C-alpha positions in Angstrom: 31.7 -7.6 -22.9 31.1 -11.3 -23.8 31.2 -12.5 -20.1 28.5 -10.0 -19.2 26.3 -11.1 -22.1 26.9 -14.7 -21.1 25.8 -14.0 -17.5 22.7 -12.2 -18.6 21.7 -15.0 -21.0 22.3 -17.6 -18.2 20.1 -15.6 -15.8 17.3 -15.4 -18.4 17.5 -19.1 -19.2 17.4 -20.1 -15.5 14.5 -17.8 -14.8 16.3 -15.6 -12.4 14.8 -12.1 -12.0 15.3 -9.1 -9.9 13.0 -9.3 -6.8 11.6 -5.8 -7.5 10.5 -6.9 -11.0 9.3 -10.3 -10.0 6.9 -9.1 -7.2 4.6 -6.2 -8.1 3.5 -4.0 -5.2 0.2 -5.1 -3.6 -2.7 -2.8 -4.4 -4.8 -1.7 -1.4 -8.2 -3.1 -0.9 -10.7 -0.4 -0.1 -14.1 -0.9 1.6 -16.5 2.0 1.7 -19.5 2.6 3.8 -21.9 5.5 4.6 -22.2 6.5 8.2 -24.7 9.3 8.6 -23.2 12.5 7.1 -19.9 11.0 6.0 -18.3 8.3 3.9 -15.7 6.0 5.5 -13.1 4.2 3.3 -11.0 1.5 5.0 -7.7 0.8 3.3 -6.0 -2.6 3.7 -3.1 -4.5 2.3 -2.6 -8.2 3.2 -5.8 -7.8 5.3 -4.1 -5.2 7.5 -5.9 -1.9 8.1 -3.4 0.9 7.8 -5.6 3.9 6.9 -9.2 5.1 7.2 -10.3 8.0 4.9 -13.1 10.1 6.2 -15.1 12.2 3.8 -17.5 14.4 5.7 -20.6 15.8 3.9 -19.4 19.3 4.8 -15.7 19.8 5.1 -12.4 18.5 3.9 -11.6 14.8 3.6 -8.8 13.5 5.9 -7.1 10.2 6.8 -6.6 8.3 10.1 -3.2 6.7 9.5 -1.3 3.9 11.3 2.3 4.5 10.2 4.0 1.7 12.2 1.4 -1.0 12.8 0.7 -0.3 16.5 -3.0 0.4 16.0 -2.5 4.1 17.0 -4.1 6.1 14.1 -3.0 9.7 13.6 -5.1 12.3 11.7 -3.4 13.3 8.4 -4.9 16.0 6.2 -3.5 15.1 2.8 -5.0 14.0 -0.6 -3.5 10.5 -0.1 -1.2 8.4 2.1 1.5 5.9 1.3 1.1 2.2 2.0 3.5 1.8 5.0 6.2 -0.9 4.9 4.8 -2.8 7.9 1.7 -4.0 6.0 4.0 -6.2 3.8 5.3 -8.1 6.9 3.7 -11.4 7.6 
């Protein structure tokens, strides 16, 4: 048990951390605008547009979602969409 404790102390002293704990997930930036009878919310991470939420005055909200970064948006009828992995790529 002592070698494990020594290793943990050494990691803490040197400032080593697990990558998942060291880098929090990027929060989406959302830009909203009114367009006639609907609201349009553009969702971006790292400046990359990955989803557009459309909220019509009459009807259910839906998303246009780019799941792989090719610029081809697919309609998704869901309350939310996940941030795709490709937006984290530089």
